[in-house]
PyMOL Python script that loads the backbone (N, CA, C, O; Angstrom):
from pymol import cmd

cmd.read_pdbstr("""\
ATOM      1  N   VAL A   1       5.174 -25.170 -24.115  1.00  0.00           N
ATOM      2  CA  VAL A   1       6.129 -25.227 -23.041  1.00  0.00           C
ATOM      3  C   VAL A   1       5.415 -24.978 -21.742  1.00  0.00           C
ATOM      4  O   VAL A   1       4.794 -23.926 -21.592  1.00  0.00           O
ATOM      5  N   ASP A   2       5.468 -25.886 -20.795  1.00  0.00           N
ATOM      6  CA  ASP A   2       4.775 -25.753 -19.525  1.00  0.00           C
ATOM      7  C   ASP A   2       5.765 -25.817 -18.406  1.00  0.00           C
ATOM      8  O   ASP A   2       6.390 -26.852 -18.175  1.00  0.00           O
ATOM      9  N   CYS A   3       5.920 -24.681 -17.685  1.00  0.00           N
ATOM     10  CA  CYS A   3       6.874 -24.640 -16.586  1.00  0.00           C
ATOM     11  C   CYS A   3       6.192 -24.547 -15.284  1.00  0.00           C
ATOM     12  O   CYS A   3       6.805 -24.130 -14.300  1.00  0.00           O
ATOM     13  N   GLU A   4       4.929 -24.920 -15.219  1.00  0.00           N
ATOM     14  CA  GLU A   4       4.125 -24.817 -13.972  1.00  0.00           C
ATOM     15  C   GLU A   4       4.762 -25.616 -12.811  1.00  0.00           C
ATOM     16  O   GLU A   4       4.838 -25.136 -11.680  1.00  0.00           O
ATOM     17  N   HIS A   5       5.206 -26.825 -13.116  1.00  0.00           N
ATOM     18  CA  HIS A   5       5.777 -27.659 -12.106  1.00  0.00           C
ATOM     19  C   HIS A   5       7.239 -27.903 -12.236  1.00  0.00           C
ATOM     20  O   HIS A   5       7.792 -28.816 -11.624  1.00  0.00           O
ATOM     21  N   ALA A   6       7.896 -27.047 -13.074  1.00  0.00           N
ATOM     22  CA  ALA A   6       9.304 -27.243 -13.337  1.00  0.00           C
ATOM     23  C   ALA A   6      10.146 -26.850 -12.162  1.00  0.00           C
ATOM     24  O   ALA A   6       9.804 -25.925 -11.425  1.00  0.00           O
ATOM     25  N   THR A   7      11.259 -27.551 -11.977  1.00  0.00           N
ATOM     26  CA  THR A   7      12.178 -27.194 -10.921  1.00  0.00           C
ATOM     27  C   THR A   7      13.357 -26.419 -11.465  1.00  0.00           C
ATOM     28  O   THR A   7      14.007 -25.670 -10.736  1.00  0.00           O
ATOM     29  N   LEU A   8      13.636 -26.599 -12.753  1.00  0.00           N
ATOM     30  CA  LEU A   8      14.782 -25.927 -13.348  1.00  0.00           C
ATOM     31  C   LEU A   8      14.470 -24.452 -13.777  1.00  0.00           C
ATOM     32  O   LEU A   8      15.316 -23.572 -13.617  1.00  0.00           O
ATOM     33  N   TYR A   9      13.304 -24.209 -14.296  1.00  0.00           N
ATOM     34  CA  TYR A   9      12.904 -22.877 -14.688  1.00  0.00           C
ATOM     35  C   TYR A   9      11.692 -22.418 -13.947  1.00  0.00           C
ATOM     36  O   TYR A   9      10.746 -23.184 -13.760  1.00  0.00           O
ATOM     37  N   ALA A  10      11.700 -21.152 -13.512  1.00  0.00           N
ATOM     38  CA  ALA A  10      10.565 -20.530 -12.807  1.00  0.00           C
ATOM     39  C   ALA A  10       9.526 -20.063 -13.839  1.00  0.00           C
ATOM     40  O   ALA A  10       8.351 -19.892 -13.514  1.00  0.00           O
ATOM     41  N   SER A  11       9.961 -19.865 -15.045  1.00  0.00           N
ATOM     42  CA  SER A  11       9.058 -19.433 -16.156  1.00  0.00           C
ATOM     43  C   SER A  11       9.585 -19.949 -17.455  1.00  0.00           C
ATOM     44  O   SER A  11      10.671 -20.525 -17.514  1.00  0.00           O
ATOM     45  N   VAL A  12       8.818 -19.747 -18.502  1.00  0.00           N
ATOM     46  CA  VAL A  12       9.235 -20.177 -19.855  1.00  0.00           C
ATOM     47  C   VAL A  12      10.455 -19.328 -20.207  1.00  0.00           C
ATOM     48  O   VAL A  12      10.436 -18.104 -20.080  1.00  0.00           O
ATOM     49  N   PRO A  13      11.530 -20.014 -20.657  1.00  0.00           N
ATOM     50  CA  PRO A  13      12.707 -19.233 -21.086  1.00  0.00           C
ATOM     51  C   PRO A  13      12.442 -18.178 -22.100  1.00  0.00           C
ATOM     52  O   PRO A  13      11.758 -18.432 -23.092  1.00  0.00           O
ATOM     53  N   ALA A  14      12.960 -17.001 -21.890  1.00  0.00           N
ATOM     54  CA  ALA A  14      12.669 -15.832 -22.757  1.00  0.00           C
ATOM     55  C   ALA A  14      13.008 -16.108 -24.246  1.00  0.00           C
ATOM     56  O   ALA A  14      12.361 -15.568 -25.143  1.00  0.00           O
ATOM     57  N   THR A  15      13.997 -16.927 -24.483  1.00  0.00           N
ATOM     58  CA  THR A  15      14.355 -17.215 -25.873  1.00  0.00           C
ATOM     59  C   THR A  15      13.288 -17.976 -26.649  1.00  0.00           C
ATOM     60  O   THR A  15      13.325 -18.009 -27.879  1.00  0.00           O
ATOM     61  N   LEU A  16      12.337 -18.588 -25.945  1.00  0.00           N
ATOM     62  CA  LEU A  16      11.263 -19.322 -26.590  1.00  0.00           C
ATOM     63  C   LEU A  16      10.039 -18.488 -26.826  1.00  0.00           C
ATOM     64  O   LEU A  16       9.176 -18.884 -27.610  1.00  0.00           O
ATOM     65  N   VAL A  17       9.923 -17.340 -26.179  1.00  0.00           N
ATOM     66  CA  VAL A  17       8.740 -16.460 -26.263  1.00  0.00           C
ATOM     67  C   VAL A  17       8.904 -15.450 -27.394  1.00  0.00           C
ATOM     68  O   VAL A  17       9.903 -14.732 -27.445  1.00  0.00           O
ATOM     69  N   PRO A  18       7.899 -15.388 -28.329  1.00  0.00           N
ATOM     70  CA  PRO A  18       8.001 -14.364 -29.351  1.00  0.00           C
ATOM     71  C   PRO A  18       8.113 -12.938 -28.731  1.00  0.00           C
ATOM     72  O   PRO A  18       7.528 -12.653 -27.686  1.00  0.00           O
ATOM     73  N   GLU A  19       8.863 -12.086 -29.395  1.00  0.00           N
ATOM     74  CA  GLU A  19       9.102 -10.738 -28.863  1.00  0.00           C
ATOM     75  C   GLU A  19       7.830  -9.963 -28.614  1.00  0.00           C
ATOM     76  O   GLU A  19       7.744  -9.217 -27.638  1.00  0.00           O
ATOM     77  N   GLN A  20       6.824 -10.125 -29.486  1.00  0.00           N
ATOM     78  CA  GLN A  20       5.574  -9.348 -29.337  1.00  0.00           C
ATOM     79  C   GLN A  20       4.840  -9.803 -28.044  1.00  0.00           C
ATOM     80  O   GLN A  20       4.203  -8.983 -27.383  1.00  0.00           O
ATOM     81  N   ILE A  21       4.926 -11.050 -27.702  1.00  0.00           N
ATOM     82  CA  ILE A  21       4.274 -11.521 -26.432  1.00  0.00           C
ATOM     83  C   ILE A  21       5.048 -10.982 -25.265  1.00  0.00           C
ATOM     84  O   ILE A  21       4.443 -10.510 -24.303  1.00  0.00           O
ATOM     85  N   THR A  22       6.369 -11.031 -25.307  1.00  0.00           N
ATOM     86  CA  THR A  22       7.167 -10.503 -24.231  1.00  0.00           C
ATOM     87  C   THR A  22       6.883  -9.034 -24.015  1.00  0.00           C
ATOM     88  O   THR A  22       6.746  -8.592 -22.875  1.00  0.00           O
ATOM     89  N   ALA A  23       6.792  -8.266 -25.095  1.00  0.00           N
ATOM     90  CA  ALA A  23       6.524  -6.853 -25.001  1.00  0.00           C
ATOM     91  C   ALA A  23       5.163  -6.574 -24.336  1.00  0.00           C
ATOM     92  O   ALA A  23       5.039  -5.698 -23.480  1.00  0.00           O
ATOM     93  N   TYR A  24       4.157  -7.338 -24.754  1.00  0.00           N
ATOM     94  CA  TYR A  24       2.776  -7.203 -24.161  1.00  0.00           C
ATOM     95  C   TYR A  24       2.773  -7.473 -22.682  1.00  0.00           C
ATOM     96  O   TYR A  24       2.233  -6.699 -21.891  1.00  0.00           O
ATOM     97  N   VAL A  25       3.384  -8.585 -22.315  1.00  0.00           N
ATOM     98  CA  VAL A  25       3.394  -8.966 -20.910  1.00  0.00           C
ATOM     99  C   VAL A  25       4.168  -7.922 -20.070  1.00  0.00           C
ATOM    100  O   VAL A  25       3.712  -7.527 -18.997  1.00  0.00           O
ATOM    101  N   THR A  26       5.279  -7.505 -20.542  1.00  0.00           N
ATOM    102  CA  THR A  26       6.098  -6.495 -19.855  1.00  0.00           C
ATOM    103  C   THR A  26       5.334  -5.177 -19.636  1.00  0.00           C
ATOM    104  O   THR A  26       5.385  -4.559 -18.572  1.00  0.00           O
ATOM    105  N   ALA A  27       4.631  -4.791 -20.694  1.00  0.00           N
ATOM    106  CA  ALA A  27       3.904  -3.484 -20.638  1.00  0.00           C
ATOM    107  C   ALA A  27       2.639  -3.603 -19.761  1.00  0.00           C
ATOM    108  O   ALA A  27       2.323  -2.656 -19.041  1.00  0.00           O
ATOM    109  N   ASN A  28       1.929  -4.697 -19.796  1.00  0.00           N
ATOM    110  CA  ASN A  28       0.646  -4.867 -19.129  1.00  0.00           C
ATOM    111  C   ASN A  28       0.657  -5.551 -17.821  1.00  0.00           C
ATOM    112  O   ASN A  28      -0.194  -5.275 -16.976  1.00  0.00           O
ATOM    113  N   PHE A  29       1.594  -6.446 -17.607  1.00  0.00           N
ATOM    114  CA  PHE A  29       1.702  -7.232 -16.403  1.00  0.00           C
ATOM    115  C   PHE A  29       3.182  -7.332 -16.013  1.00  0.00           C
ATOM    116  O   PHE A  29       3.787  -8.401 -16.091  1.00  0.00           O
ATOM    117  N   PRO A  30       3.777  -6.143 -15.573  1.00  0.00           N
ATOM    118  CA  PRO A  30       5.224  -6.063 -15.369  1.00  0.00           C
ATOM    119  C   PRO A  30       5.789  -6.996 -14.306  1.00  0.00           C
ATOM    120  O   PRO A  30       6.983  -7.294 -14.318  1.00  0.00           O
ATOM    121  N   ASN A  31       4.967  -7.448 -13.408  1.00  0.00           N
ATOM    122  CA  ASN A  31       5.451  -8.368 -12.350  1.00  0.00           C
ATOM    123  C   ASN A  31       5.124  -9.782 -12.552  1.00  0.00           C
ATOM    124  O   ASN A  31       5.373 -10.616 -11.682  1.00  0.00           O
ATOM    125  N   ALA A  32       4.529 -10.106 -13.760  1.00  0.00           N
ATOM    126  CA  ALA A  32       4.108 -11.452 -14.009  1.00  0.00           C
ATOM    127  C   ALA A  32       5.190 -12.225 -14.814  1.00  0.00           C
ATOM    128  O   ALA A  32       5.991 -11.644 -15.547  1.00  0.00           O
ATOM    129  N   LEU A  33       5.165 -13.560 -14.634  1.00  0.00           N
ATOM    130  CA  LEU A  33       6.006 -14.464 -15.391  1.00  0.00           C
ATOM    131  C   LEU A  33       5.145 -15.370 -16.264  1.00  0.00           C
ATOM    132  O   LEU A  33       4.023 -15.710 -15.889  1.00  0.00           O
ATOM    133  N   ILE A  34       5.656 -15.754 -17.407  1.00  0.00           N
ATOM    134  CA  ILE A  34       4.935 -16.683 -18.299  1.00  0.00           C
ATOM    135  C   ILE A  34       5.226 -18.090 -17.873  1.00  0.00           C
ATOM    136  O   ILE A  34       6.348 -18.575 -18.019  1.00  0.00           O
ATOM    137  N   LYS A  35       4.219 -18.752 -17.345  1.00  0.00           N
ATOM    138  CA  LYS A  35       4.364 -20.144 -16.829  1.00  0.00           C
ATOM    139  C   LYS A  35       4.115 -21.147 -17.903  1.00  0.00           C
ATOM    140  O   LYS A  35       4.611 -22.270 -17.808  1.00  0.00           O
ATOM    141  N   LYS A  36       3.339 -20.790 -18.971  1.00  0.00           N
ATOM    142  CA  LYS A  36       2.995 -21.704 -20.005  1.00  0.00           C
ATOM    143  C   LYS A  36       2.869 -20.969 -21.310  1.00  0.00           C
ATOM    144  O   LYS A  36       2.309 -19.874 -21.358  1.00  0.00           O
ATOM    145  N   LEU A  37       3.387 -21.562 -22.381  1.00  0.00           N
ATOM    146  CA  LEU A  37       3.336 -20.970 -23.720  1.00  0.00           C
ATOM    147  C   LEU A  37       2.927 -22.082 -24.690  1.00  0.00           C
ATOM    148  O   LEU A  37       3.580 -23.123 -24.754  1.00  0.00           O
ATOM    149  N   GLU A  38       1.863 -21.861 -25.430  1.00  0.00           N
ATOM    150  CA  GLU A  38       1.393 -22.921 -26.353  1.00  0.00           C
ATOM    151  C   GLU A  38       0.981 -22.261 -27.648  1.00  0.00           C
ATOM    152  O   GLU A  38       0.261 -21.263 -27.686  1.00  0.00           O
ATOM    153  N   LYS A  39       1.485 -22.882 -28.720  1.00  0.00           N
ATOM    154  CA  LYS A  39       1.136 -22.466 -30.090  1.00  0.00           C
ATOM    155  C   LYS A  39      -0.084 -23.225 -30.497  1.00  0.00           C
ATOM    156  O   LYS A  39      -0.089 -24.456 -30.468  1.00  0.00           O
ATOM    157  N   LYS A  40      -1.135 -22.512 -30.883  1.00  0.00           N
ATOM    158  CA  LYS A  40      -2.392 -23.107 -31.348  1.00  0.00           C
ATOM    159  C   LYS A  40      -2.591 -22.794 -32.803  1.00  0.00           C
ATOM    160  O   LYS A  40      -1.840 -22.024 -33.400  1.00  0.00           O
ATOM    161  N   TYR A  41      -3.576 -23.380 -33.348  1.00  0.00           N
ATOM    162  CA  TYR A  41      -3.812 -23.140 -34.814  1.00  0.00           C
ATOM    163  C   TYR A  41      -4.240 -21.704 -35.052  1.00  0.00           C
ATOM    164  O   TYR A  41      -3.947 -21.155 -36.114  1.00  0.00           O
ATOM    165  N   TYR A  42      -4.916 -21.079 -34.110  1.00  0.00           N
ATOM    166  CA  TYR A  42      -5.366 -19.682 -34.256  1.00  0.00           C
ATOM    167  C   TYR A  42      -4.358 -18.655 -33.785  1.00  0.00           C
ATOM    168  O   TYR A  42      -4.560 -17.462 -34.010  1.00  0.00           O
ATOM    169  N   GLY A  43      -3.283 -19.070 -33.142  1.00  0.00           N
ATOM    170  CA  GLY A  43      -2.295 -18.165 -32.636  1.00  0.00           C
ATOM    171  C   GLY A  43      -1.522 -18.713 -31.423  1.00  0.00           C
ATOM    172  O   GLY A  43      -0.923 -19.785 -31.506  1.00  0.00           O
ATOM    173  N   TRP A  44      -1.534 -18.000 -30.328  1.00  0.00           N
ATOM    174  CA  TRP A  44      -0.758 -18.383 -29.151  1.00  0.00           C
ATOM    175  C   TRP A  44      -1.602 -18.292 -27.935  1.00  0.00           C
ATOM    176  O   TRP A  44      -2.530 -17.485 -27.888  1.00  0.00           O
ATOM    177  N   GLU A  45      -1.313 -19.100 -26.931  1.00  0.00           N
ATOM    178  CA  GLU A  45      -1.950 -18.998 -25.622  1.00  0.00           C
ATOM    179  C   GLU A  45      -0.860 -19.022 -24.592  1.00  0.00           C
ATOM    180  O   GLU A  45       0.061 -19.836 -24.665  1.00  0.00           O
ATOM    181  N   ILE A  46      -0.964 -18.101 -23.598  1.00  0.00           N
ATOM    182  CA  ILE A  46      -0.050 -18.077 -22.534  1.00  0.00           C
ATOM    183  C   ILE A  46      -0.740 -18.119 -21.210  1.00  0.00           C
ATOM    184  O   ILE A  46      -1.888 -17.688 -21.107  1.00  0.00           O
ATOM    185  N   GLU A  47      -0.091 -18.621 -20.187  1.00  0.00           N
ATOM    186  CA  GLU A  47      -0.613 -18.556 -18.827  1.00  0.00           C
ATOM    187  C   GLU A  47       0.432 -17.894 -18.009  1.00  0.00           C
ATOM    188  O   GLU A  47       1.616 -18.226 -18.066  1.00  0.00           O
ATOM    189  N   LEU A  48      -0.041 -16.924 -17.224  1.00  0.00           N
ATOM    190  CA  LEU A  48       0.846 -16.166 -16.359  1.00  0.00           C
ATOM    191  C   LEU A  48       0.833 -16.712 -14.922  1.00  0.00           C
ATOM    192  O   LEU A  48      -0.117 -17.399 -14.547  1.00  0.00           O
ATOM    193  N   ASN A  49       1.833 -16.432 -14.133  1.00  0.00           N
ATOM    194  CA  ASN A  49       1.904 -16.916 -12.744  1.00  0.00           C
ATOM    195  C   ASN A  49       0.884 -16.297 -11.850  1.00  0.00           C
ATOM    196  O   ASN A  49       0.693 -16.758 -10.725  1.00  0.00           O
ATOM    197  N   ASN A  50       0.200 -15.238 -12.320  1.00  0.00           N
ATOM    198  CA  ASN A  50      -0.898 -14.641 -11.541  1.00  0.00           C
ATOM    199  C   ASN A  50      -2.235 -15.278 -11.851  1.00  0.00           C
ATOM    200  O   ASN A  50      -3.261 -14.823 -11.346  1.00  0.00           O
ATOM    201  N   GLY A  51      -2.254 -16.321 -12.670  1.00  0.00           N
ATOM    202  CA  GLY A  51      -3.431 -17.063 -12.940  1.00  0.00           C
ATOM    203  C   GLY A  51      -4.155 -16.649 -14.249  1.00  0.00           C
ATOM    204  O   GLY A  51      -5.084 -17.335 -14.676  1.00  0.00           O
ATOM    205  N   LEU A  52      -3.748 -15.568 -14.865  1.00  0.00           N
ATOM    206  CA  LEU A  52      -4.398 -15.149 -16.111  1.00  0.00           C
ATOM    207  C   LEU A  52      -3.947 -15.938 -17.288  1.00  0.00           C
ATOM    208  O   LEU A  52      -2.784 -16.328 -17.387  1.00  0.00           O
ATOM    209  N   GLU A  53      -4.875 -16.178 -18.196  1.00  0.00           N
ATOM    210  CA  GLU A  53      -4.579 -16.777 -19.483  1.00  0.00           C
ATOM    211  C   GLU A  53      -4.825 -15.700 -20.579  1.00  0.00           C
ATOM    212  O   GLU A  53      -5.855 -15.025 -20.569  1.00  0.00           O
ATOM    213  N   VAL A  54      -3.911 -15.560 -21.474  1.00  0.00           N
ATOM    214  CA  VAL A  54      -4.042 -14.555 -22.534  1.00  0.00           C
ATOM    215  C   VAL A  54      -3.884 -15.252 -23.874  1.00  0.00           C
ATOM    216  O   VAL A  54      -2.910 -15.975 -24.083  1.00  0.00           O
ATOM    217  N   ASN A  55      -4.841 -15.044 -24.797  1.00  0.00           N
ATOM    218  CA  ASN A  55      -4.759 -15.604 -26.115  1.00  0.00           C
ATOM    219  C   ASN A  55      -4.407 -14.476 -27.119  1.00  0.00           C
ATOM    220  O   ASN A  55      -4.900 -13.351 -27.036  1.00  0.00           O
ATOM    221  N   PHE A  56      -3.550 -14.839 -28.045  1.00  0.00           N
ATOM    222  CA  PHE A  56      -3.143 -13.934 -29.121  1.00  0.00           C
ATOM    223  C   PHE A  56      -3.502 -14.597 -30.459  1.00  0.00           C
ATOM    224  O   PHE A  56      -3.485 -15.824 -30.556  1.00  0.00           O
ATOM    225  N   ASN A  57      -3.824 -13.813 -31.476  1.00  0.00           N
ATOM    226  CA  ASN A  57      -4.020 -14.357 -32.784  1.00  0.00           C
ATOM    227  C   ASN A  57      -2.622 -14.476 -33.486  1.00  0.00           C
ATOM    228  O   ASN A  57      -1.588 -14.153 -32.903  1.00  0.00           O
ATOM    229  N   ASN A  58      -2.644 -14.918 -34.672  1.00  0.00           N
ATOM    230  CA  ASN A  58      -1.371 -15.120 -35.357  1.00  0.00           C
ATOM    231  C   ASN A  58      -0.609 -13.814 -35.657  1.00  0.00           C
ATOM    232  O   ASN A  58       0.568 -13.832 -36.015  1.00  0.00           O
ATOM    233  N   ASN A  59      -1.318 -12.681 -35.499  1.00  0.00           N
ATOM    234  CA  ASN A  59      -0.681 -11.360 -35.659  1.00  0.00           C
ATOM    235  C   ASN A  59      -0.325 -10.748 -34.320  1.00  0.00           C
ATOM    236  O   ASN A  59       0.005  -9.566 -34.231  1.00  0.00           O
ATOM    237  N   PHE A  60      -0.397 -11.582 -33.254  1.00  0.00           N
ATOM    238  CA  PHE A  60      -0.019 -11.194 -31.889  1.00  0.00           C
ATOM    239  C   PHE A  60      -0.948 -10.108 -31.324  1.00  0.00           C
ATOM    240  O   PHE A  60      -0.519  -9.294 -30.506  1.00  0.00           O
ATOM    241  N   LYS A  61      -2.167 -10.093 -31.740  1.00  0.00           N
ATOM    242  CA  LYS A  61      -3.183  -9.192 -31.142  1.00  0.00           C
ATOM    243  C   LYS A  61      -3.908  -9.984 -30.115  1.00  0.00           C
ATOM    244  O   LYS A  61      -4.263 -11.134 -30.371  1.00  0.00           O
ATOM    245  N   VAL A  62      -4.156  -9.399 -28.910  1.00  0.00           N
ATOM    246  CA  VAL A  62      -4.847 -10.076 -27.888  1.00  0.00           C
ATOM    247  C   VAL A  62      -6.314 -10.301 -28.281  1.00  0.00           C
ATOM    248  O   VAL A  62      -7.023  -9.367 -28.655  1.00  0.00           O
ATOM    249  N   THR A  63      -6.740 -11.546 -28.187  1.00  0.00           N
ATOM    250  CA  THR A  63      -8.099 -11.919 -28.506  1.00  0.00           C
ATOM    251  C   THR A  63      -8.935 -12.240 -27.299  1.00  0.00           C
ATOM    252  O   THR A  63     -10.161 -12.129 -27.335  1.00  0.00           O
ATOM    253  N   LYS A  64      -8.267 -12.645 -26.206  1.00  0.00           N
ATOM    254  CA  LYS A  64      -8.991 -13.044 -25.021  1.00  0.00           C
ATOM    255  C   LYS A  64      -8.107 -12.994 -23.801  1.00  0.00           C
ATOM    256  O   LYS A  64      -6.939 -13.378 -23.859  1.00  0.00           O
ATOM    257  N   ILE A  65      -8.668 -12.512 -22.669  1.00  0.00           N
ATOM    258  CA  ILE A  65      -7.988 -12.579 -21.389  1.00  0.00           C
ATOM    259  C   ILE A  65      -8.955 -13.268 -20.415  1.00  0.00           C
ATOM    260  O   ILE A  65     -10.086 -12.825 -20.213  1.00  0.00           O
ATOM    261  N   ASP A  66      -8.476 -14.352 -19.826  1.00  0.00           N
ATOM    262  CA  ASP A  66      -9.307 -15.159 -18.940  1.00  0.00           C
ATOM    263  C   ASP A  66      -8.605 -15.375 -17.630  1.00  0.00           C
ATOM    264  O   ASP A  66      -7.396 -15.599 -17.572  1.00  0.00           O
ATOM    265  N   ASP A  67      -9.417 -15.301 -16.544  1.00  0.00           N
ATOM    266  CA  ASP A  67      -8.822 -15.539 -15.218  1.00  0.00           C
ATOM    267  C   ASP A  67      -9.255 -16.855 -14.631  1.00  0.00           C
ATOM    268  O   ASP A  67      -8.844 -17.203 -13.524  1.00  0.00           O
TER     269      ASP A  67
END
""", "prot")
cmd.dss("prot")
cmd.show_as("cartoon", "prot")
cmd.util.cbc("prot")
cmd.orient("prot")
């Protein structure tokens, strides 16, 4: 789900984001919004509105943070 250029949503709707990812973003980046959510074979990849990309494995453990 990519909301980078969306006019209807400012971020990925919360109902589409797994709870574990929402909890991580809320705890570590409280002012950030999830602009992109992608399911990969190894887990999940999100992009935040502050430019960070965060990768999670299938157990929702952070494997990489890239700016």
